[in-house]
N, C-alpha and C positions, 0 to 999 in steps of 0.2 A: 548312488540314493537307490534305497533301497522299495522308496514309498513315496506315491504322491496321491495323495489325495482331497478334492474340489468341493469347498461345500459354501453354495451361494445362497445369499438372506433370502428370503420369502417374499419378501418386500420389494426385492429388486425390481424394475421394471423397464422396458425399451421406448418407453413414451419418454421417460425421462425426471429429474431424480423429483422428489418432494419437496415443497418449501422447506429453506430450513435453513440455521445459521451456517454461514459460510465458513471449513473449517479448515488450518490449513497446518502441514507441518514442517518442522526444522529440524534438519537436521544440520550439525556442527563438527568443527574440524578448524586444527590452530596448529602453526605450525613456528618452527623456532623458539620454542617458548623459553623460559629463563631455568636455567639447570640450580636449584636449591641445594641438593642433598651436597654431600661431602663424599661417598664412598660412591651411590647409583646416581642414576638421573630424576629429573622428577615424575613425581604420579600425580598428575595430573587428574582434573575435576572442572564439571561444568556447571555453575549454579544460575539457573534463570530466575531473576527477578521480573515482576513487575510493578507498577505504580498505581499504586488508585491511593484516592484525593490527596495525593501528594507524598503520600507512606512507600517506601517498597516493600516488597512483601516474597518470601522466596512461590515461586510454581511449581519448581522440579529441578532435578538435576542429573544428571549424567552417570555413568558408572566411573570408576577410578581404570585408570591403565596404567599399569605398571612401571614406572622405567623410559618415558618416553615424552620426547620433547616436540613430536612432533603427532599427537595424537588424530586417530579418527574415530570419531565415539556412533556407540551403535545406538543409543539411547535415541529416540523421535522426540520432539515436542509436540505435545497440538494443543491448538489455540484455539479458540472463536475470533474471528477476521469480521471487526466494522469498516467500511469504510469510512464511514463519513463520523470516527470518533480517532484521533490520537491515542495511540496503544504505546505507550513508553515500556521499553524494556532494555534490563540491565544482564548482560553475559561476563560473567564472573570465575574467572580460573585460578584454580586453588591445587597448589604441592599440599595431599595429603598422607600424614605420618599414621601406619595402624590401622585400627577403626574407629579412632578419635573423630568426630562429627566437626562442622564447620563449625568456624568461629573461635576455635580452642587456639591458645597462643603456639601450640605445635605446628599450627597448618600457614600455612607461605602462600602469603596471595602472590600471585604470578602475573593479574594485571586485569583488565576489567573494561568496558566501553558500553555505553550509551545507546539506541537507536529508537529509532519506531518500526511496529510491523510493519505499516504502511512501506518506509525506505527499503524494508528487507521486499518485499512481494513486488513493489515496483520495479526491483536488480534483480529478483529472482535468485539472485547468487551475489551476495555482499561481503566484501572483503576488507576487513578494517582492522586498522594495527592497535595492536592492547596496551593499554594509559594504566598508568599506577598512581599513587596517591597525587593530588596536587599538577595531575597532567602532565605528567613524566612517563616519554614515550618508555615501555616493558622491554629494554633492548630492540631487534625485529620481529617482537615477535607478532604474529598475527592472529587472527582468530576468521573463521569460513562460516556462513550461514547461507544454507541453502533450504529457499521456500518451495512447499509444493501444495496443492490446494488437494485436500481429501475430495473422493469424489460420492454420490450416493451408494456406489457401490459396495457393499458388506461384507464381499468374497474376500475368501480365503483358498491356501494351500497347505498342509502339513506337511514337511519336509521332515526323512531323515536321512543320515548319514553317516557311513564309517569309513578307516579307512585300512590298508596292514603294508606292513614293510616300509613305513615311516623313515627317512636319513634320523640319525640318530645324531640331534645339533649340541650336545650335552659332553662334557668331559668326565663327570662323576656320576653322571647318572641319563636314562633314557629322555629322549624327549618329553616338554609337559604342551601337547598339538593344542591349538582349538582350530576352529572354520569358520571362514571369510568368504560370504556369497557378495557379490557385486556387480550390479546390470551396466550395461552400455549405453547410456543416453544415446538421444538421438545428434550434440554432437559429437561426439567416440570420448566423451567423458566418461570416469566411472563412477558409481554411485555405491559406497557400502549398503547394502538391503538387509545383513542381520550378521551376525560374530557370534559363536558357540558358546559355552564355559569353555571353559580349558581343564582337560584331563592329566591327572598328573605321570609321570614317569610311565609313558605307555606309546610304543609305535606303531598299534594296531588297534587305536581307539574308535568306541561306538559312541554317538553321540548321544543325545535326550532327542527326539522326535522336538520338531515344533514348530508354531502356526506363523507364517506373513502374510500381509494382507496381497490382495490383487493390485490395488493403488502401490505398494511399496512396489511389489515381485515385477508388475510389468505395464503398469499403467491401465489396470480392469482392459485388457485387451484380453480377451478367454479364447481369440483364436477358433470361434464359433464360426459356422457359414449362415452368416445371417446378412442382409441385408440391414445395417445401421443409418440413422438420421444421426448425427451427430451435433449434439446440442453445446454448442460454447462459455464457459462461464463470465465472468466481468475479468475472472484471475489470471484467465485462459490469455486474453488480450492484454491485461495491465503484464504478466510475466514474461508474455512473449515479445514484451516491446514497446509498446502502445504507450506514448507520453500525453497528458493531459497538460493541455497549454492553460492557464487561468489567466483572466483579464476582470480589471475591475472600473467601474464607472459608475461617479458619483457627482452626484447633482450638486450642480453649484446658483440654486434657485432663492432671487431675493426671501422665497419665505422665509428661506432655513432662518436666516433672523443675521443682521452685523457680526463677522466672524469675533469682531473686539469686544462686543457685548456678553457676559456672561451666561446671556440668558436666548444665546443662540448656541445652536444646534453643531455648528463648526467650531466655537467656540476651543481654544486648544486649554485644558486644564493642564497644568502641574503638576500636580499630581494623582490626574484618574484622563485614561482617553474617553472622547468623547462619546456618542452611543454610533457613529460612522465608525471611529477606527477599532473598535469593539467589535461590530458586523465585520470589517471587514479580515481584524485578526484571526478572529476565531474561524471564518472561514478560510481564508489563505493559509493558517499554518498546515491545515489536513493537506488541501491540493499540492501544495510543495513537495511535498513527499513523493508524488507523480511525475515531477516537472525537473530532468537530470540537471540543463544549465539553468533552474533555479531564476531565471529572467522573467519576469510578469508586465503584461499588458497593466497600465494604468493612466484611465478617462478621464472625461471632463464632459459635462454640457448644463447649458445653462446660463454660462457667466458673459463679462465679455471681457476682450482678454489682449493681450500686449502683441502687438505694438499700437494698432490700430483702435483696438477697445471695440471689435466690432462682437455683436454673438455671435457666441459657436454653442454647438449642439453633439459637438465631433472633437474636442482638442485634450492632445496628451499634457498631464500636468505638470509632465519636465521641459513642456514647452520647446522639444526637439523631434518636429514632425514626422524626421527619417526614422526617427528612433522611440517608440512611446514604451519600452522596459524598463524596469526598476529590476537591478540587482537584489533578489530575495524579497521577502513582504517588508521587513525593514528600509530596503529601499523606497518599499511604494509608501512604506508611511512617511518618510525624510519628505518625501516628493510630493506629500498633499502637505505636509506642514507648509513647507519653502510654497506653493503654488497661492495660498490663500494670501497674503498680504499685495501680492502681485495682481488679484482679478477682481473686480466687479461683479456680484453677487444680480442677478437680473432674471431673467427668465423666456420661454414658459418653458414647462418643464416637459420637452420633448424627450422621446429615448428611443425612437424610431431609428433616426440617424446611425445611433454609436450599434443598435440589435444587427440591423442592414451592413455596418460596418464587417463585426464579428463573422457575420454568416458571410460575406464576400472571400472572407478568410480562410473559414473553415470548406465553402466549394470549392477553394485552390486543393485542400491538403485530401477532402472529399474524390476530386477527379485524381490522387496518386490511385486508388483501385487497393492499398493495403488500410493495414489498421494501428498503422501507425503514432495516428495523433489525434486529440480529442480534444475539445474545447469546452470552456466553464467561464459562463461571463455572470460576473454577480453584478447586480445594477441596485445603488443604492439611493433612497429619493425619500425627500420627506414629506412628498401629498401625490396624487394621482395623475397620471399621464392627460397631459391635453393635446396629445395626439394619439387619441385612441383608436381610429381607424388605420392610419398606417400603423399604429403597432403592432395591430391584431392580423394585416395583412405583413405587417412583416415577422412575426413568429411564426405564421402559416409557412410561411418560404425558409426561412432558417429550421422547422422541423425535419427538412429535406437535407438538411446537413450534417457531421457528427459536431453538435452545440448543446448543451444545457443551460439554460437561464435559469438562477437565482435571482428573486427582488427579494429584499428588506426595505420597510417599510420602515423609515424614522422616523420618530416625532409622535403624534397625538393625535394626526389628521384622521379624515374618515376613509380606511382604504379600502368599504366595502365594492366600490367596482372593479378592486383589485381583481378580488378573489372571481373577474370573471377570465382574466388571463391566464390562471393558475388551472383551469379546467377540469379541479376538480366535481365542479355542480353540472359538468356538460363539455358537450368537446369544442373547442375553442376554434368557430371560423370569422375567416374574412371576411369584411364589409360587403362582399358580393356572394358569398356562402361556403367559401369550400372550406373543407373539413382540414384541422391539422394533421398530419402525415401521422404523426407518433409524440405526447405531452411531453412538451421538452421545459415549463415553465415549472416555478417551483416561486409561491406566494406566501411569506410570512411578516407579521409588524413584529418590528420588536421590540416593543411593549410589554409581548405575552411573554418574555424573556429577561425582565428587565432583572427579575429577582432570584431568576438563574444564574449557571456558568456558564463562560464562553460555548463548552465545549456542548449543552445542550440546544444552543443555538445550531451549531454548527451540522448537529448532529439531524436534527430536523429538518434541512434545508437540502443537506447532501443525502439526506437517508435515498431518494431517489434517482439518485447517478450511475448507480452501478446497474441496476434496470433500464435504464433508457442508451446506457452505450452498447448494452447486450442489445437492444430491439432496435439502434441504429445499424452494426454490424452483420445483424441476422436479415434486416431486410436489404441490407446490399448482397448478402448472400457471400461476406468477405470472412477469411480465417482466421485467426491471429497469426502474428508474420514467422512465430516460433514457439508453435504447440508447445505444452509443457510434458500431454501426454502423446505419445507417439504410439502410432496405431501398429508399430509394426512388429515382428516376433523378438521380446527380449533375451538378448545374451546372458547368459550365466556365468561369471567364471568364480567357481570356487577356488579360495586358496587355503592348504590345513600347514599353520607354520605353529613355530614356538613362540611364545613372550617374551621370552628371553633374548631370541634372535636377532 
């Protein structure tokens, strides 16, 4: 290495990054790709597609790697990340012939996979089988996508390399070398940082100087003798393994109307979901990407339930008190639809029992002293709660636990008093005057989003959750279980090789 030069952005501050959109980098590799070529191996390239308004459009593409069925691409995809949105992605792998563009008849489709950006960051490193048309597996082909958050540090290093007396790997000419730089992650895996250009027919190559961001090179550890206070981000916790457990609580009070009547808020219309289902699906589809077992608790309140038909303000809608969880969001939907004919809508609208129940569950997780699990409670109700004093007390207690509460008001009731629980107009206090430790409640009336897409509702109610997660773990001084940015000095592993090797 002949020269190293560091340049740091003047905007970089030790007081923490400025508020901005969270950006993530995606690095892609494949294994066991199909071999479409007759004389050589496939020359793969990965296309990244994003879905906007139901349409797939190309966002970016990797370089083409010649004659390789196990490619590791140097190209890094950079995307804006929003927790509160379903960001659908599609990775398509093609065998490229010559200089033709993607989509010509000479290009061979090697497989593709669809996922969400949330699924990738939740796993940090996602591996999936590649699929051909009609869901057929592309042999044993797989694609691996590695996600990393881009910090506010815009520093970079400029590197230049040369080599002398390299081995001659070619039979009739000299080697065509290029250089790859890897860093060693904290889990001892290697990650490609940069691949240089290929220099043809040369055993003493001098590669062009290139720049590498400090984020990619060493996770922004500049090895300075400064006392830094580490500020973790929401993605630090998610990529570190934090699971988000989602619970829905549904209002079954009589004010909703008889479910058999088409005017009821609980009426099951065979042609379109009611407002309860719309809100449940919109929020649930976001949260499910962050829970590995895809099992969600589904509770009800305000109904008389079998077998004795006593009023309950905290019951499992699958009627299994030993296991209130349902398989995926569709399982919650089915449990909701199945329970309606079996219960009697009653009242009053008491939500404190369920808040206390989930807060107690979250408290058990909080005692573990690590960032392994955070809870989101979605309460769907058609009216103002009747146990407001108990609810305020329950929320104050819950604000000390790893829990966020979302309340969606369904129907046309006057929800003015519900704004008190939100805390946006002033700090929520218990009846005795004790303030919440942190603002954990977000309330919205569903009618404000009646003409908008379900995604707009989810974006609104979930927008504050990342901040609430960070606030909880920061207050507890709890670090991510496996920080994605290791503060140890990186180990660089330069490798010079021939592309035909």
